[in-house]
PQR file with spaces between the fields and no chain letter, atoms N, CA, C, O and H, PARSE charges and radii, in Angstrom:
ATOM       1  N    MET     1     137.987  139.177  155.181 -0.4000 1.5000
ATOM       2  CA   MET     1     139.162  139.039  154.234 -0.0000 2.0000
ATOM       3  C    MET     1     138.480  140.677  153.443  0.5500 1.7000
ATOM       4  O    MET     1     137.312  140.942  153.157 -0.5500 1.4000
ATOM       5  N    ILE     2     139.313  141.243  153.329 -0.4000 1.5000
ATOM       6  CA   ILE     2     139.538  142.191  152.270 -0.0000 2.0000
ATOM       7  C    ILE     2     139.351  142.233  150.697  0.5500 1.7000
ATOM       8  O    ILE     2     140.294  141.675  150.138 -0.5500 1.4000
ATOM       9  H    ILE     2     140.261  141.028  153.561  0.4000 1.0000
ATOM      10  N    ARG     3     138.555  142.655  149.968 -0.4000 1.5000
ATOM      11  CA   ARG     3     138.582  142.445  148.239 -0.0000 2.0000
ATOM      12  C    ARG     3     138.844  144.339  147.873  0.5500 1.7000
ATOM      13  O    ARG     3     138.571  145.445  148.340 -0.5500 1.4000
ATOM      14  H    ARG     3     137.788  143.109  150.422  0.4000 1.0000
ATOM      15  N    LYS     4     139.406  143.823  146.961 -0.4000 1.5000
ATOM      16  CA   LYS     4     139.416  145.266  145.981 -0.0000 2.0000
ATOM      17  C    LYS     4     138.832  145.347  144.714  0.5500 1.7000
ATOM      18  O    LYS     4     139.412  144.741  143.814 -0.5500 1.4000
ATOM      19  H    LYS     4     139.627  142.924  146.582  0.4000 1.0000
ATOM      20  N    ILE     5     137.380  146.223  144.333 -0.4000 1.5000
ATOM      21  CA   ILE     5     136.794  146.053  143.678 -0.0000 2.0000
ATOM      22  C    ILE     5     136.483  147.416  142.409  0.5500 1.7000
ATOM      23  O    ILE     5     135.676  148.218  142.880 -0.5500 1.4000
ATOM      24  H    ILE     5     136.908  146.716  145.064  0.4000 1.0000
ATOM      25  N    GLU     6     136.784  147.670  141.473 -0.4000 1.5000
ATOM      26  CA   GLU     6     137.340  148.673  140.722 -0.0000 2.0000
ATOM      27  C    GLU     6     135.877  149.052  140.465  0.5500 1.7000
ATOM      28  O    GLU     6     135.087  148.182  140.099 -0.5500 1.4000
ATOM      29  H    GLU     6     137.440  147.018  141.091  0.4000 1.0000
ATOM      30  N    ALA     7     135.489  150.331  140.646 -0.4000 1.5000
ATOM      31  CA   ALA     7     134.663  150.764  140.328 -0.0000 2.0000
ATOM      32  C    ALA     7     134.546  152.612  139.672  0.5500 1.7000
ATOM      33  O    ALA     7     135.480  153.412  139.617 -0.5500 1.4000
ATOM      34  H    ALA     7     136.131  151.038  140.943  0.4000 1.0000
ATOM      35  N    VAL     8     133.332  152.807  139.324 -0.4000 1.5000
ATOM      36  CA   VAL     8     133.561  154.052  138.478 -0.0000 2.0000
ATOM      37  C    VAL     8     132.451  155.292  139.161  0.5500 1.7000
ATOM      38  O    VAL     8     131.267  154.955  139.175 -0.5500 1.4000
ATOM      39  H    VAL     8     132.574  152.157  139.369  0.4000 1.0000
ATOM      40  N    VAL     9     132.689  156.274  139.551 -0.4000 1.5000
ATOM      41  CA   VAL     9     131.850  157.206  140.400 -0.0000 2.0000
ATOM      42  C    VAL     9     131.109  158.373  139.773  0.5500 1.7000
ATOM      43  O    VAL     9     131.691  159.325  140.292 -0.5500 1.4000
ATOM      44  H    VAL     9     133.651  156.548  139.540  0.4000 1.0000
ATOM      45  N    ASP    10     130.276  158.827  139.055 -0.4000 1.5000
ATOM      46  CA   ASP    10     129.603  159.550  138.850 -0.0000 2.0000
ATOM      47  C    ASP    10     129.663  161.098  139.205  0.5500 1.7000
ATOM      48  O    ASP    10     130.338  161.546  140.132 -0.5500 1.4000
ATOM      49  H    ASP    10     129.803  158.053  138.633  0.4000 1.0000
ATOM      50  N    GLU    11     128.992  161.745  138.482 -0.4000 1.5000
ATOM      51  CA   GLU    11     129.669  163.523  138.570 -0.0000 2.0000
ATOM      52  C    GLU    11     128.192  163.489  140.081  0.5500 1.7000
ATOM      53  O    GLU    11     128.567  164.236  140.985 -0.5500 1.4000
ATOM      54  H    GLU    11     128.443  161.382  137.729  0.4000 1.0000
ATOM      55  N    GLN    12     126.992  162.920  140.366 -0.4000 1.5000
ATOM      56  CA   GLN    12     125.864  162.859  141.080 -0.0000 2.0000
ATOM      57  C    GLN    12     126.639  161.744  142.806  0.5500 1.7000
ATOM      58  O    GLN    12     126.060  161.651  143.888 -0.5500 1.4000
ATOM      59  H    GLN    12     126.687  162.314  139.631  0.4000 1.0000
ATOM      60  N    GLY    13     128.045  161.094  142.427 -0.4000 1.5000
ATOM      61  CA   GLY    13     128.525  160.314  143.255 -0.0000 2.0000
ATOM      62  C    GLY    13     128.543  159.109  143.028  0.5500 1.7000
ATOM      63  O    GLY    13     129.456  158.375  143.407 -0.5500 1.4000
ATOM      64  H    GLY    13     128.515  161.170  141.548  0.4000 1.0000
ATOM      65  N    THR    14     127.420  158.681  142.298 -0.4000 1.5000
ATOM      66  CA   THR    14     126.648  156.971  142.395 -0.0000 2.0000
ATOM      67  C    THR    14     127.909  156.469  142.017  0.5500 1.7000
ATOM      68  O    THR    14     128.521  156.823  141.009 -0.5500 1.4000
ATOM      69  H    THR    14     126.679  159.276  141.990  0.4000 1.0000
ATOM      70  N    VAL    15     128.355  155.486  142.993 -0.4000 1.5000
ATOM      71  CA   VAL    15     129.176  154.197  142.696 -0.0000 2.0000
ATOM      72  C    VAL    15     129.006  152.903  142.093  0.5500 1.7000
ATOM      73  O    VAL    15     128.514  152.005  142.777 -0.5500 1.4000
ATOM      74  H    VAL    15     127.858  155.198  143.812  0.4000 1.0000
ATOM      75  N    ARG    16     129.477  152.607  140.458 -0.4000 1.5000
ATOM      76  CA   ARG    16     128.842  151.898  139.662 -0.0000 2.0000
ATOM      77  C    ARG    16     129.929  150.781  139.675  0.5500 1.7000
ATOM      78  O    ARG    16     130.903  150.849  138.925 -0.5500 1.4000
ATOM      79  H    ARG    16     129.876  153.337  139.902  0.4000 1.0000
ATOM      80  N    LEU    17     129.714  149.608  140.666 -0.4000 1.5000
ATOM      81  CA   LEU    17     130.800  148.531  140.570 -0.0000 2.0000
ATOM      82  C    LEU    17     131.052  147.908  139.590  0.5500 1.7000
ATOM      83  O    LEU    17     129.963  147.548  139.144 -0.5500 1.4000
ATOM      84  H    LEU    17     128.923  149.552  141.276  0.4000 1.0000
ATOM      85  N    LYS    18     132.131  147.415  138.727 -0.4000 1.5000
ATOM      86  CA   LYS    18     132.597  146.938  137.568 -0.0000 2.0000
ATOM      87  C    LYS    18     132.669  145.334  137.566  0.5500 1.7000
ATOM      88  O    LYS    18     133.078  144.721  136.580 -0.5500 1.4000
ATOM      89  H    LYS    18     133.016  147.708  139.089  0.4000 1.0000
ATOM      90  N    GLU    19     132.225  144.676  138.790 -0.4000 1.5000
ATOM      91  CA   GLU    19     131.852  143.314  139.161 -0.0000 2.0000
ATOM      92  C    GLU    19     130.841  143.034  139.820  0.5500 1.7000
ATOM      93  O    GLU    19     130.707  143.799  140.775 -0.5500 1.4000
ATOM      94  H    GLU    19     131.893  145.174  139.591  0.4000 1.0000
ATOM      95  N    ALA    20     129.508  141.728  139.672 -0.4000 1.5000
ATOM      96  CA   ALA    20     129.318  141.235  140.643 -0.0000 2.0000
ATOM      97  C    ALA    20     129.115  141.331  142.174  0.5500 1.7000
ATOM      98  O    ALA    20     127.933  141.473  141.859 -0.5500 1.4000
ATOM      99  H    ALA    20     129.617  141.107  138.896  0.4000 1.0000
ATOM     100  N    VAL    21     129.115  141.365  142.929 -0.4000 1.5000
ATOM     101  CA   VAL    21     129.627  141.680  144.945 -0.0000 2.0000
ATOM     102  C    VAL    21     128.095  140.610  145.578  0.5500 1.7000
ATOM     103  O    VAL    21     126.918  140.965  145.521 -0.5500 1.4000
ATOM     104  H    VAL    21     130.075  141.249  143.185  0.4000 1.0000
ATOM     105  N    ARG    22     128.589  139.392  146.097 -0.4000 1.5000
ATOM     106  CA   ARG    22     127.822  138.634  147.187 -0.0000 2.0000
ATOM     107  C    ARG    22     128.038  139.015  148.081  0.5500 1.7000
ATOM     108  O    ARG    22     129.219  138.976  148.427 -0.5500 1.4000
ATOM     109  H    ARG    22     129.546  139.105  146.143  0.4000 1.0000
ATOM     110  N    LEU    23     127.255  139.477  148.790 -0.4000 1.5000
ATOM     111  CA   LEU    23     127.641  139.531  150.151 -0.0000 2.0000
ATOM     112  C    LEU    23     126.352  139.203  151.114  0.5500 1.7000
ATOM     113  O    LEU    23     125.178  139.473  150.859 -0.5500 1.4000
ATOM     114  H    LEU    23     126.296  139.508  148.508  0.4000 1.0000
ATOM     115  N    VAL    24     126.986  138.402  152.555 -0.4000 1.5000
ATOM     116  CA   VAL    24     125.950  137.901  153.488 -0.0000 2.0000
ATOM     117  C    VAL    24     125.320  138.986  154.074  0.5500 1.7000
ATOM     118  O    VAL    24     124.119  139.031  154.337 -0.5500 1.4000
ATOM     119  H    VAL    24     127.939  138.182  152.762  0.4000 1.0000
ATOM     120  N    ALA    25     126.121  139.847  154.274 -0.4000 1.5000
ATOM     121  CA   ALA    25     125.362  141.175  155.129 -0.0000 2.0000
ATOM     122  C    ALA    25     126.126  142.192  154.428  0.5500 1.7000
ATOM     123  O    ALA    25     127.038  142.032  153.617 -0.5500 1.4000
ATOM     124  H    ALA    25     127.098  139.810  154.060  0.4000 1.0000
ATOM     125  N    PRO    26     125.515  143.456  154.949 -0.5600 1.5000
ATOM     126  CA   PRO    26     126.219  144.658  154.423  0.2800 2.0000
ATOM     127  C    PRO    26     127.678  144.792  155.262  0.5500 1.7000
ATOM     128  O    PRO    26     127.991  144.167  156.276 -0.5500 1.4000
ATOM     129  N    ARG    27     128.377  145.674  154.622 -0.4000 1.5000
ATOM     130  CA   ARG    27     129.743  145.727  154.824 -0.0000 2.0000
ATOM     131  C    ARG    27     130.274  146.900  154.699  0.5500 1.7000
ATOM     132  O    ARG    27     130.163  147.427  153.592 -0.5500 1.4000
ATOM     133  H    ARG    27     128.123  146.181  153.799  0.4000 1.0000
ATOM     134  N    ARG    28     130.908  147.553  155.647 -0.4000 1.5000
ATOM     135  CA   ARG    28     131.912  148.839  155.072 -0.0000 2.0000
ATOM     136  C    ARG    28     132.588  148.923  153.838  0.5500 1.7000
ATOM     137  O    ARG    28     132.596  147.939  153.098 -0.5500 1.4000
ATOM     138  H    ARG    28     130.999  147.125  156.546  0.4000 1.0000
ATOM     139  N    ALA    29     133.267  150.177  153.454 -0.4000 1.5000
ATOM     140  CA   ALA    29     133.932  149.651  152.433 -0.0000 2.0000
ATOM     141  C    ALA    29     134.475  151.551  152.081  0.5500 1.7000
ATOM     142  O    ALA    29     133.795  152.549  152.319 -0.5500 1.4000
ATOM     143  H    ALA    29     133.260  150.977  154.055  0.4000 1.0000
ATOM     144  N    VAL    30     135.605  151.510  151.588 -0.4000 1.5000
ATOM     145  CA   VAL    30     136.580  152.615  151.135 -0.0000 2.0000
ATOM     146  C    VAL    30     136.262  153.075  149.713  0.5500 1.7000
ATOM     147  O    VAL    30     136.569  152.210  148.892 -0.5500 1.4000
ATOM     148  H    VAL    30     136.157  150.700  151.394  0.4000 1.0000
ATOM     149  N    VAL    31     135.828  153.992  149.270 -0.4000 1.5000
ATOM     150  CA   VAL    31     135.894  154.661  148.178 -0.0000 2.0000
ATOM     151  C    VAL    31     137.426  155.739  147.981  0.5500 1.7000
ATOM     152  O    VAL    31     137.721  156.774  148.579 -0.5500 1.4000
ATOM     153  H    VAL    31     135.579  154.695  149.937  0.4000 1.0000
ATOM     154  N    THR    32     138.328  154.820  146.669 -0.4000 1.5000
ATOM     155  CA   THR    32     139.257  156.187  146.132 -0.0000 2.0000
ATOM     156  C    THR    32     138.968  156.299  145.520  0.5500 1.7000
ATOM     157  O    THR    32     138.616  155.429  144.723 -0.5500 1.4000
ATOM     158  H    THR    32     138.088  153.980  146.183  0.4000 1.0000
ATOM     159  N    ILE    33     138.830  158.141  145.324 -0.4000 1.5000
ATOM     160  CA   ILE    33     138.674  158.657  143.879 -0.0000 2.0000
ATOM     161  C    ILE    33     140.030  159.081  143.162  0.5500 1.7000
ATOM     162  O    ILE    33     140.855  159.752  143.782 -0.5500 1.4000
ATOM     163  H    ILE    33     139.115  158.847  145.971  0.4000 1.0000
ATOM     164  N    PHE    34     140.296  158.596  141.565 -0.4000 1.5000
ATOM     165  CA   PHE    34     141.768  158.842  141.403 -0.0000 2.0000
ATOM     166  C    PHE    34     141.547  160.187  140.681  0.5500 1.7000
ATOM     167  O    PHE    34     140.469  160.269  140.093 -0.5500 1.4000
ATOM     168  H    PHE    34     139.626  158.051  141.062  0.4000 1.0000
ATOM     169  N    ASP    35     142.353  161.239  140.617 -0.4000 1.5000
ATOM     170  CA   ASP    35     142.431  162.443  139.440 -0.0000 2.0000
ATOM     171  C    ASP    35     142.376  161.824  137.940  0.5500 1.7000
ATOM     172  O    ASP    35     143.401  161.151  137.835 -0.5500 1.4000
ATOM     173  H    ASP    35     143.229  161.172  141.095  0.4000 1.0000
ATOM     174  N    GLU    36     141.846  161.774  137.081 -0.4000 1.5000
ATOM     175  CA   GLU    36     141.432  161.219  135.904 -0.0000 2.0000
ATOM     176  C    GLU    36     142.376  161.550  135.215  0.5500 1.7000
ATOM     177  O    GLU    36     142.727  160.602  134.513 -0.5500 1.4000
ATOM     178  H    GLU    36     141.014  162.322  137.166  0.4000 1.0000
ATOM     179  N    ASP    37     143.003  162.484  135.056 -0.4000 1.5000
ATOM     180  CA   ASP    37     143.652  163.309  134.346 -0.0000 2.0000
ATOM     181  C    ASP    37     145.516  162.308  134.650  0.5500 1.7000
ATOM     182  O    ASP    37     146.400  162.445  133.804 -0.5500 1.4000
ATOM     183  H    ASP    37     142.717  163.253  135.627  0.4000 1.0000
ATOM     184  N    ARG    38     145.686  161.652  135.591 -0.4000 1.5000
ATOM     185  CA   ARG    38     146.459  161.248  136.102 -0.0000 2.0000
ATOM     186  C    ARG    38     146.496  159.529  136.175  0.5500 1.7000
ATOM     187  O    ARG    38     147.544  158.884  136.174 -0.5500 1.4000
ATOM     188  H    ARG    38     144.967  161.541  136.278  0.4000 1.0000
ATOM     189  N    ALA    39     145.396  159.053  136.226 -0.4000 1.5000
ATOM     190  CA   ALA    39     144.998  157.674  136.235 -0.0000 2.0000
ATOM     191  C    ALA    39     145.885  156.616  135.512  0.5500 1.7000
ATOM     192  O    ALA    39     146.153  156.784  134.322 -0.5500 1.4000
ATOM     193  H    ALA    39     144.544  159.577  136.227  0.4000 1.0000
ATOM     194  N    GLY    40     146.299  155.648  136.121 -0.4000 1.5000
ATOM     195  CA   GLY    40     147.169  154.692  135.037 -0.0000 2.0000
ATOM     196  C    GLY    40     148.663  155.285  134.599  0.5500 1.7000
ATOM     197  O    GLY    40     149.675  154.610  134.413 -0.5500 1.4000
ATOM     198  H    GLY    40     146.082  155.512  137.087  0.4000 1.0000
ATOM     199  N    GLN    41     148.555  156.428  134.510 -0.4000 1.5000
ATOM     200  CA   GLN    41     149.763  156.926  134.157 -0.0000 2.0000
ATOM     201  C    GLN    41     151.071  156.742  135.017  0.5500 1.7000
ATOM     202  O    GLN    41     150.881  157.140  136.166 -0.5500 1.4000
ATOM     203  H    GLN    41     147.732  156.976  134.662  0.4000 1.0000
ATOM     204  N    VAL    42     152.319  156.265  134.806 -0.4000 1.5000
ATOM     205  CA   VAL    42     153.469  156.456  135.522 -0.0000 2.0000
ATOM     206  C    VAL    42     154.571  157.511  135.005  0.5500 1.7000
ATOM     207  O    VAL    42     154.900  157.973  133.913 -0.5500 1.4000
ATOM     208  H    VAL    42     152.474  155.942  133.872  0.4000 1.0000
ATOM     209  N    GLY    43     155.044  157.682  136.582 -0.4000 1.5000
ATOM     210  CA   GLY    43     155.797  159.135  136.133 -0.0000 2.0000
ATOM     211  C    GLY    43     157.173  158.829  136.000  0.5500 1.7000
ATOM     212  O    GLY    43     157.876  158.138  136.738 -0.5500 1.4000
ATOM     213  H    GLY    43     154.776  157.307  137.470  0.4000 1.0000
ATOM     214  N    GLU    44     157.534  159.578  134.711 -0.4000 1.5000
ATOM     215  CA   GLU    44     159.143  159.448  134.156 -0.0000 2.0000
ATOM     216  C    GLU    44     159.872  159.220  135.248  0.5500 1.7000
ATOM     217  O    GLU    44     160.526  158.230  134.917 -0.5500 1.4000
ATOM     218  H    GLU    44     156.963  160.139  134.111  0.4000 1.0000
ATOM     219  N    ALA    45     160.248  159.556  136.567 -0.4000 1.5000
ATOM     220  CA   ALA    45     161.296  159.225  137.271 -0.0000 2.0000
ATOM     221  C    ALA    45     161.251  157.858  137.952  0.5500 1.7000
ATOM     222  O    ALA    45     162.204  157.185  138.344 -0.5500 1.4000
ATOM     223  H    ALA    45     159.716  160.359  136.836  0.4000 1.0000
ATOM     224  N    THR    46     159.604  157.519  138.027 -0.4000 1.5000
ATOM     225  CA   THR    46     159.432  155.844  138.415 -0.0000 2.0000
ATOM     226  C    THR    46     160.536  155.102  137.092  0.5500 1.7000
ATOM     227  O    THR    46     161.646  154.613  137.305 -0.5500 1.4000
ATOM     228  H    THR    46     158.829  158.065  137.709  0.4000 1.0000
ATOM     229  N    LEU    47     159.923  155.194  135.909 -0.4000 1.5000
ATOM     230  CA   LEU    47     160.635  154.424  134.389 -0.0000 2.0000
ATOM     231  C    LEU    47     161.920  154.832  134.464  0.5500 1.7000
ATOM     232  O    LEU    47     162.753  154.212  133.802 -0.5500 1.4000
ATOM     233  H    LEU    47     159.022  155.591  135.736  0.4000 1.0000
ATOM     234  N    LEU    48     162.320  155.920  135.258 -0.4000 1.5000
ATOM     235  CA   LEU    48     163.937  155.852  134.856 -0.0000 2.0000
ATOM     236  C    LEU    48     164.842  155.397  136.120  0.5500 1.7000
ATOM     237  O    LEU    48     166.069  155.296  136.135 -0.5500 1.4000
ATOM     238  H    LEU    48     161.644  156.424  135.796  0.4000 1.0000
ATOM     239  N    SER    49     164.159  155.209  136.914 -0.4000 1.5000
ATOM     240  CA   SER    49     164.948  154.615  138.403 -0.0000 2.0000
ATOM     241  C    SER    49     164.869  153.121  138.282  0.5500 1.7000
ATOM     242  O    SER    49     165.641  152.442  138.960 -0.5500 1.4000
ATOM     243  H    SER    49     163.162  155.291  136.901  0.4000 1.0000
ATOM     244  N    GLU    50     163.553  152.249  137.058 -0.4000 1.5000
ATOM     245  CA   GLU    50     163.415  151.074  137.888 -0.0000 2.0000
ATOM     246  C    GLU    50     164.520  150.118  137.140  0.5500 1.7000
ATOM     247  O    GLU    50     164.503  148.931  137.464 -0.5500 1.4000
ATOM     248  H    GLU    50     162.926  152.800  136.508  0.4000 1.0000
ATOM     249  N    PRO    51     165.345  150.487  136.301 -0.5600 1.5000
ATOM     250  CA   PRO    51     166.618  149.899  136.497  0.2800 2.0000
ATOM     251  C    PRO    51     167.795  149.611  137.128  0.5500 1.7000
ATOM     252  O    PRO    51     168.441  148.563  137.097 -0.5500 1.4000
ATOM     253  N    ALA    52     168.132  151.180  138.009 -0.4000 1.5000
ATOM     254  CA   ALA    52     169.338  150.856  138.940 -0.0000 2.0000
ATOM     255  C    ALA    52     168.058  150.303  140.037  0.5500 1.7000
ATOM     256  O    ALA    52     168.479  149.197  140.375 -0.5500 1.4000
ATOM     257  H    ALA    52     167.607  152.031  138.034  0.4000 1.0000
ATOM     258  N    LEU    53     166.951  150.483  140.629 -0.4000 1.5000
ATOM     259  CA   LEU    53     166.602  149.835  141.761 -0.0000 2.0000
ATOM     260  C    LEU    53     166.410  148.666  141.146  0.5500 1.7000
ATOM     261  O    LEU    53     166.221  148.009  142.170 -0.5500 1.4000
ATOM     262  H    LEU    53     166.609  151.381  140.355  0.4000 1.0000
ATOM     263  N    ALA    54     166.284  147.695  140.072 -0.4000 1.5000
ATOM     264  CA   ALA    54     166.124  146.278  139.849 -0.0000 2.0000
ATOM     265  C    ALA    54     167.760  145.978  140.492  0.5500 1.7000
ATOM     266  O    ALA    54     167.775  145.149  141.402 -0.5500 1.4000
ATOM     267  H    ALA    54     166.438  148.228  139.240  0.4000 1.0000
ATOM     268  N    GLN    55     168.818  146.444  140.186 -0.4000 1.5000
ATOM     269  CA   GLN    55     170.293  145.377  140.216 -0.0000 2.0000
ATOM     270  C    GLN    55     170.137  145.204  141.650  0.5500 1.7000
ATOM     271  O    GLN    55     170.331  144.084  142.122 -0.5500 1.4000
ATOM     272  H    GLN    55     168.806  147.118  139.447  0.4000 1.0000
ATOM     273  N    ASP    56     169.771  146.299  142.497 -0.4000 1.5000
ATOM     274  CA   ASP    56     169.979  146.268  143.811 -0.0000 2.0000
ATOM     275  C    ASP    56     168.741  145.145  144.542  0.5500 1.7000
ATOM     276  O    ASP    56     168.956  144.339  145.447 -0.5500 1.4000
ATOM     277  H    ASP    56     169.614  147.209  142.114  0.4000 1.0000
ATOM     278  N    TRP    57     167.670  145.353  143.959 -0.4000 1.5000
ATOM     279  CA   TRP    57     166.302  144.315  144.430 -0.0000 2.0000
ATOM     280  C    TRP    57     166.239  142.939  144.149  0.5500 1.7000
ATOM     281  O    TRP    57     165.896  142.036  144.912 -0.5500 1.4000
ATOM     282  H    TRP    57     167.496  146.008  143.224  0.4000 1.0000
ATOM     283  N    ASN    58     166.639  142.862  142.870 -0.4000 1.5000
ATOM     284  CA   ASN    58     166.873  141.453  142.136 -0.0000 2.0000
ATOM     285  C    ASN    58     167.856  140.479  142.244  0.5500 1.7000
ATOM     286  O    ASN    58     168.278  139.755  141.342 -0.5500 1.4000
ATOM     287  H    ASN    58     166.917  143.595  142.250  0.4000 1.0000
ATOM     288  N    ARG    59     168.309  140.522  143.824 -0.4000 1.5000
ATOM     289  CA   ARG    59     169.270  139.574  144.032 -0.0000 2.0000
ATOM     290  C    ARG    59     168.498  138.784  145.428  0.5500 1.7000
ATOM     291  O    ARG    59     167.645  139.106  146.256 -0.5500 1.4000
ATOM     292  H    ARG    59     167.966  141.110  144.557  0.4000 1.0000
ATOM     293  N    PRO    60     169.445  137.432  145.106 -0.5600 1.5000
ATOM     294  CA   PRO    60     168.953  136.236  146.272  0.2800 2.0000
ATOM     295  C    PRO    60     169.578  136.856  147.360  0.5500 1.7000
ATOM     296  O    PRO    60     169.341  136.102  148.303 -0.5500 1.4000
ATOM     297  N    GLU    61     170.251  137.813  147.776 -0.4000 1.5000
ATOM     298  CA   GLU    61     170.451  138.672  149.719 -0.0000 2.0000
ATOM     299  C    GLU    61     169.010  139.007  149.960  0.5500 1.7000
ATOM     300  O    GLU    61     168.447  138.711  151.014 -0.5500 1.4000
ATOM     301  H    GLU    61     170.444  138.426  147.010  0.4000 1.0000
ATOM     302  N    GLU    62     168.243  139.820  148.667 -0.4000 1.5000
ATOM     303  CA   GLU    62     166.897  140.549  149.279 -0.0000 2.0000
ATOM     304  C    GLU    62     166.194  139.650  148.722  0.5500 1.7000
ATOM     305  O    GLU    62     165.264  140.453  148.644 -0.5500 1.4000
ATOM     306  H    GLU    62     168.701  140.060  147.811  0.4000 1.0000
ATOM     307  N    ASP    63     165.797  138.796  148.294 -0.4000 1.5000
ATOM     308  CA   ASP    63     165.156  137.619  148.409 -0.0000 2.0000
ATOM     309  C    ASP    63     165.082  137.202  149.991  0.5500 1.7000
ATOM     310  O    ASP    63     163.986  137.356  150.530 -0.5500 1.4000
ATOM     311  H    ASP    63     166.552  138.143  148.357  0.4000 1.0000
ATOM     312  N    ALA    64     166.219  136.658  150.818 -0.4000 1.5000
ATOM     313  CA   ALA    64     166.569  136.112  151.880 -0.0000 2.0000
ATOM     314  C    ALA    64     166.067  136.837  152.400  0.5500 1.7000
ATOM     315  O    ALA    64     164.991  136.348  152.745 -0.5500 1.4000
ATOM     316  H    ALA    64     167.109  136.533  150.380  0.4000 1.0000
ATOM     317  N    ALA    65     166.182  138.164  152.844 -0.4000 1.5000
ATOM     318  CA   ALA    65     166.045  139.446  153.749 -0.0000 2.0000
ATOM     319  C    ALA    65     164.505  139.317  154.199  0.5500 1.7000
ATOM     320  O    ALA    65     163.853  139.218  155.239 -0.5500 1.4000
ATOM     321  H    ALA    65     167.055  138.562  152.564  0.4000 1.0000
ATOM     322  N    TRP    66     164.245  139.394  152.384 -0.4000 1.5000
ATOM     323  CA   TRP    66     162.349  139.523  152.681 -0.0000 2.0000
ATOM     324  C    TRP    66     161.382  138.364  153.200  0.5500 1.7000
ATOM     325  O    TRP    66     160.167  138.305  153.385 -0.5500 1.4000
ATOM     326  H    TRP    66     164.775  139.474  151.540  0.4000 1.0000
ATOM     327  N    SER    67     162.354  137.540  153.344 -0.4000 1.5000
ATOM     328  CA   SER    67     161.478  135.971  153.099 -0.0000 2.0000
ATOM     329  C    SER    67     160.688  135.834  153.778  0.5500 1.7000
ATOM     330  O    SER    67     159.617  135.279  153.536 -0.5500 1.4000
ATOM     331  H    SER    67     163.341  137.588  153.195  0.4000 1.0000
ATOM     332  N    HIS    68     161.068  136.350  154.873 -0.4000 1.5000
ATOM     333  CA   HIS    68     159.887  136.301  156.194 -0.0000 2.0000
ATOM     334  C    HIS    68     158.541  136.926  156.061  0.5500 1.7000
ATOM     335  O    HIS    68     157.745  136.680  156.968 -0.5500 1.4000
ATOM     336  H    HIS    68     161.938  136.801  155.069  0.4000 1.0000
ATOM     337  N    LEU    69     158.133  137.733  155.034 -0.4000 1.5000
ATOM     338  CA   LEU    69     156.904  138.235  154.992 -0.0000 2.0000
ATOM     339  C    LEU    69     156.256  137.236  153.722  0.5500 1.7000
ATOM     340  O    LEU    69     155.047  137.444  153.615 -0.5500 1.4000
ATOM     341  H    LEU    69     158.779  137.933  154.297  0.4000 1.0000
ATOM     342  N    GLN    70     156.716  136.314  152.843 -0.4000 1.5000
ATOM     343  CA   GLN    70     156.063  135.666  152.107 -0.0000 2.0000
ATOM     344  C    GLN    70     155.302  134.670  152.744  0.5500 1.7000
ATOM     345  O    GLN    70     155.738  133.911  153.610 -0.5500 1.4000
ATOM     346  H    GLN    70     157.698  136.145  152.930  0.4000 1.0000
ATOM     347  N    SER    71     153.884  134.689  152.196 -0.4000 1.5000
ATOM     348  CA   SER    71     153.023  133.979  152.943 -0.0000 2.0000
ATOM     349  C    SER    71     153.683  132.088  152.911  0.5500 1.7000
ATOM     350  O    SER    71     154.567  131.422  152.372 -0.5500 1.4000
ATOM     351  H    SER    71     153.530  135.306  151.492  0.4000 1.0000
ATOM     352  N    ALA    72     152.693  131.949  153.749 -0.4000 1.5000
ATOM     353  CA   ALA    72     153.219  130.176  153.657 -0.0000 2.0000
ATOM     354  C    ALA    72     152.169  129.467  152.680  0.5500 1.7000
ATOM     355  O    ALA    72     151.033  129.797  152.339 -0.5500 1.4000
ATOM     356  H    ALA    72     151.975  132.490  154.187  0.4000 1.0000
ATOM     357  N    ARG    73     153.056  128.253  152.322 -0.4000 1.5000
ATOM     358  CA   ARG    73     152.358  127.676  151.095 -0.0000 2.0000
ATOM     359  C    ARG    73     152.061  126.620  151.512  0.5500 1.7000
ATOM     360  O    ARG    73     151.456  125.822  150.796 -0.5500 1.4000
ATOM     361  H    ARG    73     153.979  127.985  152.599  0.4000 1.0000
């Protein structure tokens, strides 16, 4: 199972996880470092296109077309 855990990397490269992690054995991990100037910002084009895309995406036909990707319940 893949888990995503937020962390902070300091200037020396030390990684500090924002929550405790318990593992039964060592595991591999991938660290993605975000540009702080843009972290958490949503682009203007994204915000402006959302209403137009929602008209197309929020239709029963779209739900039916992608239903095979939904998790089994």
